[in-house]
N, C-alpha and C positions, 0 to 999 in steps of 0.2 A: 729811921729817917729815910724817906724816899728822895731820890734824886730825879728831878725832872729833866728829861732829855730834850734838847732843843731840836726842832725840825731841821733836817739837813736839806740843802738844795738838791734838786734833781739835775744831773748833768747828762746831757745828750750830745752826741758828736757826729758831725759830718766831718768835713775837713776843718771846720771851725766849730768850737764848742758852743752849746746853747745851755745856759744855766737858768733853771726855773726855780724861783724862790717863792716864799709866801707873798712877797710884794708884787710878783708878776700877776698882773690882772688878766691878761689875755695872751694866748699863743695862737698865732695865725697859721692854720694848716691848709696847705694847697691841696685841694681835692679834685682838680681837673684831670689828674693822671689816674683816674679810676674808671675802669670799663663799665661799671654798673651805674656810674653817676654822670658820665659824659658820652653822649652818642658820637661826638666828633673823635674823641680819643679811642673809643671802641672801633670805629671805622678804620682809623689809622693802624691800630694793632692787627685787626683782621687782614688788612691789606699788606701787613709787614712794612709799613712806611714809618720805620723807627726814627729816621731823622726828623720828620715832621712831629712825631710824638715827643721827641726831645725838645722841640721848640715850645710845646705846651708846658713841659716841665720848666724850661728856662723862663717862660713868661710868668709862671707861678712864683718863681724865686724873685724875679725882677719886680713883681707886683707886691712883694712884701711877705711871702710865705716864709715862716720860720721852720716849718717841718713839711716835708713832701709826702703825701699819702699816695701809695701805689697799690692798685688792686687789679688783679687779672682773673677774677672769678666770673667766667662767662663760658657757657656750654659750647659755644661755637668756635672757641680758640683752645689751643693747647696752653693752658695756664702756666704750667711748669716751664715750658720753653719760652713763652712770652715774658714771664717774670725774670728768668735768668738773663735773657738777651737784653731786656730793657735796663735792668739794674747794672749789668756790665757796661752798657753804653753810658749810663749816668755816671758811673765811677770814673769814666774816662773824660768827663766834662767838669773841670774844677769849678766853673761858675754855677753849676747845678749841685755838685757833690759837696759843696761847702756847708749845706744845711743837712740836718739829720733826715733819714728816710724812714717812714712808717710803712712797714710791710703789712698790708691789710688783706686778709683772706679768711674765709671760713673753712678752707681746705688745708690741712696740715702739710700735705705733700708740696703745696705751692709755697708755704712759709719756709719749709726746709730747703727748697730749691735755691 
């Protein structure tokens, strides 16, 4: 006799938990903190204007993002340094850090940073 296992919810965490179940129809991912998808964000990161870059992240959260996608894959910046700096700054901002962060990169060394 086989026992059917019920699907378990996915639990993600920033400072607040995000629980995704079968009934969850849509998860809003804020993608403006992605250097390959936002010219404005890329410009701010290149100029090391991290306070203004944090404003973009904050706007994403205030706009309803449930997960924040952060990508620093760009040949003209030091992706490891930019990712580390930006994530540390996010961690110090409870209004942003309350949602889970999606570290988005095709480069393993940036993910590890």
